[in-house]
N, C-alpha and C positions, 0 to 999 in steps of 0.2 A: 517472687523468685529472687534469690540472692544476687546482687549486682555483680559480685566477683565471679560467680559461676557463669553468669551471662557473658562475661568478657573472656572466659577461659577459652583458649584456642581449641579447635577441633583436634582431637588426639590421633587422628588418622594420618600419621606421618611416618617417614623412615629416617632413622639417624643417618646423617650425611656420610659417615664413614662406611656405612653398609649399602649406601644408595649408589647404583652403578653410574648414574649420570654425573655424579661428582667425581670426575676422573682425577685420581692422584697422579701428578707428574713426577714428584719426588718427595722424599721425607728425610728429615734429620732428627736429632734428639730434641731440637728446639723449634723446628718449623715444618709445616706440611704445606706444599704448594698444590693447589687444586684448580683444575680448569673445568668447571661445570658448564654444561649446556642443557638447560632445563626447559622442557617444552611448556607451552601455555597451560595454565590451570593445574599446576603441580605444586604440592607442598613439600617442604623439606625442613628438617630440624637442625639447628646450629647451636653448639654448646661452647665453643672456644672464642677467644679474642681473635678477631679477623680483620684484615685489611683488604678492601675490595678495590680492584682496578677495573673500571667499566670499559669494555672493548666494543660494545654495540649498545645502542639506546636501550635503557632498562625500564621495564614496566612491571613493578613488583609491589605487592602489598605485604607489609610485615606486621606481626603482632606478638607481643610478649604477654606472659601471664598477667592477668589483672589490668590490662591496658586495651583500649579499643584498637582495632586494626586501622592502619593509616597507609596511604599511598607513599611510595618511595620512587618517584620518577628520577632518573639520572641520565644525563647526556653521555655520549661516547667521550672517553677521556677523563671522566669524573673519578676521583679517588676519595674514599671515605672509610671510616673505621666503625666497628661495632664490637662492644664488649659483651659477648653473649654469656660470659660467666656470671653476669649480673642479672640475666633473664631467668627468674625463678618461677616454676621449675623448667619452663621451656620457652623457646622462641621459634616461631614458625614464619617462613617466607613463602608466599604464594604468587606464582607468576600470573600475569594477565594475558592480554591478547598476543603479546610478543614473547618469544623465547628469551630466556635469561642467558646471556653470554658474558661471563666475567672471569677474572682471575682472582682467586682468594689466597692470600698469604695468611695461613692459620698458625697462630702462636701456641706452642704446646707446653711451654714452661709453666710450672706451678709458681704461684706468687712468691713462695719462700726462696725460689731459685733465681729470681730476677736480680740482675746486677744494678746496684745504685749508680746513677750516672748524672746526678745533679751538678757535678763539677765539670762535666764534659761540655765544652762550648758547642752551641748550635752552629751548623754550617751557615756562613753568611757571605755569599758571593753571587755574582751576576748569574741569573738563570736558575737559582735555587730558592725554592719557596717552602717554608715549613708549614705542613698541614696539620700535624698532630704531634704533641709532645706529652707522652704518658710514661709511667714507670716501665711498662713492658716493651715499648718501642718508640722510635721517632719515625715519622713518615714525611717524606719530602716529595715535591714535584720538581723534576729537572726539566728545563726547557732549553733546547739548543736551537738557535736560529740559523738561517741560511745565508747570512751576509759574510761571504768569504773574505771581504776586505777588513773585517773586524774579528781578530782571533778570539777576543773575549766572548763574542756571541756564538761562536761555533765550537768552543772548547770549555769544558767544565773540569776543574781539578779539585779533589777533596782528599782530606786525610781522615780515613775511617777509623774510629776508635774501636769498632766492633764489627763483626761480620754483618753483611747486609744482603738483601735481595733486591734486584732491579728488574722491573717489568716494563716492557715497551708498550706505550699507548699508540704508537704509530710504527709503520715500517721504517727501518733505519739502515743506513750504510755509513761506515766511517772506520774508526779505529779506537781501540781501548788499550790503555797502558796501566799495569799494576806494578807496584814496587814494594819490596821489603828491604831489610838492612843489607841483603846480599846482592840483589840484582833487580833490574827492571825488565818487564816482559811486555812487548807491544804486539798486538795481533789485530787483524782485520775484523771489523764488526759488521755483521749482516744479520739483522733481526727483522722478523715480521711482527706485526701487531700481536700482542699476547705472549711473545717469547720472553723468557726470563734469563737472567745471568746471576750467578752467585758470586759475591765479592768477599774476599777475606779482609781482615783489618789491615790497614796500611794505606799508602798513597795510591790514589786512583785518579786517572785522567781519561776523559772521553772526548773524542772529536767527531762531529757528524758533518755530512755534506748537504744536508737538507734540514728543514725545521722538524724537530722531533721532540716528543715529550715522553718522560719515563716516571714511574712511581718507584721511589727508593725507600725501603723499609730497613731501618737498623734495629736489630733484635737484641735487647738487653736481658 
């Protein structure tokens, strides 16, 4: 038997856009945010470049065409990327004994529409860690600590060159300030794990009163 055929994933799947467990929270021209809760032993098909924020321990096996299936265990708080546009012709994820509870930031832009950003400096400040730097997006982990005697540990300030999506990996209370050329706007921040915030380009500052982590995706 042909080896490639042996490794071809079972085609009994549902495209995630038609699959009701992949609950779409919102969609724009460039991003779709999905909050799937997939029960054990369920397959789903993914075709877009996706950023995953894990909000509960993950027990998944994934398989691309022509590749043997492999386990993808992830702890709560993990953030990782998958370019499913490169999985030809399909990519299948199958849950194990645990349900899959994650947030997916799915990038919808075609490659020809992606903005060149090689001259845009990476964010380099306390509490900010770059996880992924690719043509379609940059993904960061933001970590705010609970030492109120040290403003630098409880506050993160960034100048966003492009719109971004921020997803909470923990429950969080604090405040968020956004600013453009005309005004600054400060509002109270109260997020539960898996909640998201859309951020426009411009100055952005966040202050939290307890240790909190976020995934920040800049979409180019």
